[in-house]
C-alpha positions as CSV (number, residue, x, y, z in Angstrom):
1,M,4.2,13.4,9.0
2,C,2.3,13.0,5.6
3,Y,5.0,10.7,4.0
4,L,1.6,8.1,3.3
5,A,-0.2,11.3,1.6
6,Q,1.4,10.1,-1.4
7,V,0.0,7.1,-1.8
8,N,-2.7,7.7,-4.6
9,I,-6.1,5.5,-2.7
10,G,-9.6,7.1,-1.9
11,S,-11.5,8.8,-4.4
12,N,-8.7,9.1,-7.2
13,L,-7.7,5.6,-6.9
14,G,-5.8,6.3,-10.3
15,I,-7.1,3.1,-12.4
16,N,-5.2,3.4,-15.7
17,I,-3.6,0.7,-17.4
18,A,-0.7,0.1,-15.0
19,Y,-2.9,-0.4,-12.1
20,F,-4.7,-3.2,-14.3
21,L,-1.5,-4.5,-15.3
22,G,-0.3,-4.4,-11.5
23,L,-3.6,-6.4,-10.6
24,L,-3.0,-8.8,-13.4
25,Q,0.8,-9.4,-12.3
26,I,-1.0,-10.0,-9.0
27,I,-3.1,-12.1,-9.9
28,F,-1.2,-14.4,-11.8
29,G,1.6,-14.5,-8.9
30,L,-1.1,-15.9,-6.9
31,F,-2.5,-18.3,-9.4
32,Y,1.4,-19.4,-10.7
33,L,2.5,-20.3,-7.0
34,I,-0.5,-22.4,-6.6
35,L,0.1,-23.9,-9.8
36,V,3.5,-24.7,-9.3
37,V,3.4,-25.8,-5.8
38,V,0.5,-28.5,-7.6
39,Q,3.0,-29.6,-10.1
40,L,6.2,-30.0,-8.0
41,V,4.2,-32.2,-5.8
42,R,2.7,-34.1,-8.7
43,I,6.2,-34.6,-9.8
44,G,8.8,-34.6,-7.0
45,N,9.9,-37.8,-6.9
46,R,10.1,-38.3,-10.7
47,V,13.1,-35.3,-11.6
48,S,16.0,-35.3,-10.1
49,R,17.5,-33.2,-7.0
50,F,18.9,-30.6,-9.3
51,A,16.0,-29.9,-11.6
52,T,14.2,-29.7,-7.3
53,I,16.2,-27.3,-6.5
54,F,15.6,-25.2,-9.6
55,Y,12.0,-25.2,-9.0
56,I,12.2,-24.3,-5.8
57,I,13.8,-20.9,-6.4
58,Q,11.3,-20.7,-9.5
59,L,8.6,-21.5,-7.0
60,V,10.0,-18.2,-4.3
61,I,11.3,-16.0,-7.1
62,I,8.6,-15.6,-9.9
63,P,5.9,-14.7,-7.4
64,I,7.6,-12.2,-5.3
65,F,8.3,-10.4,-8.2
66,L,5.2,-11.0,-9.6
67,L,3.6,-9.2,-6.5
68,L,6.1,-6.3,-5.6
69,S,6.0,-5.0,-9.6
70,G,2.2,-5.2,-9.2
71,F,1.4,-3.4,-6.0
72,I,4.2,-0.8,-6.8
73,L,2.1,0.2,-10.1
74,I,-0.8,-0.6,-8.0
75,F,0.1,2.3,-5.7
76,Q,2.4,4.4,-8.0
77,G,2.2,3.9,-11.6
78,W,-0.4,6.6,-12.3
79,R,3.1,8.6,-11.3
80,L,5.0,6.8,-14.2
81,D,5.0,7.7,-17.9
82,P,3.5,5.6,-20.6
83,I,7.3,4.5,-21.4
84,L,7.6,3.4,-18.1
85,Q,4.7,1.6,-17.9
86,F,5.4,-0.2,-21.0
87,Q,8.5,-2.2,-19.0
88,P,6.0,-3.9,-16.9
89,L,4.1,-4.8,-19.4
90,I,7.3,-6.4,-21.5
91,L,9.0,-8.2,-18.0
92,F,5.2,-9.8,-17.0
93,A,4.9,-10.5,-21.1
94,L,8.1,-12.5,-20.8
95,I,7.5,-14.2,-17.1
96,F,3.6,-15.3,-18.4
97,Y,5.7,-16.7,-21.4
98,L,8.3,-18.9,-19.8
99,S,5.5,-19.9,-17.1
100,I,3.1,-21.3,-19.5
101,K,6.0,-22.9,-21.8
102,D,6.9,-24.5,-18.3
103,I,4.1,-25.7,-17.3
104,M,3.0,-26.7,-21.0
105,L,6.4,-28.7,-21.3
106,N,5.5,-30.3,-17.9
107,T,2.2,-31.7,-18.6
108,V,3.1,-33.1,-21.7
109,N,6.0,-35.0,-20.4
110,R,3.4,-36.1,-17.5
111,N,0.9,-37.5,-20.0
112,R,3.5,-39.5,-22.1
């Protein structure tokens, strides 16, 4: 009956570094989704079919992981030890780096 009582919402939202990291992951996941869709529309005819399939897989998987991880950190991050909060930070840094690298490489190749 009180299963939802474990969710830390209300006066003590649990605002800590995990909350802000989760919020940042959700914002970046939505931003990345929009940016990759725009990029795929621009370069859709110029890349091979194989590359287009990888872009679509990337378009689906990365935002899902970021949104899911973000919601977990927002609602349950206050329960995690600092070392367990460090793992999503490293994962987010890796995804952020690879995403920015991918966007920059495609922008440079498009401007040539």
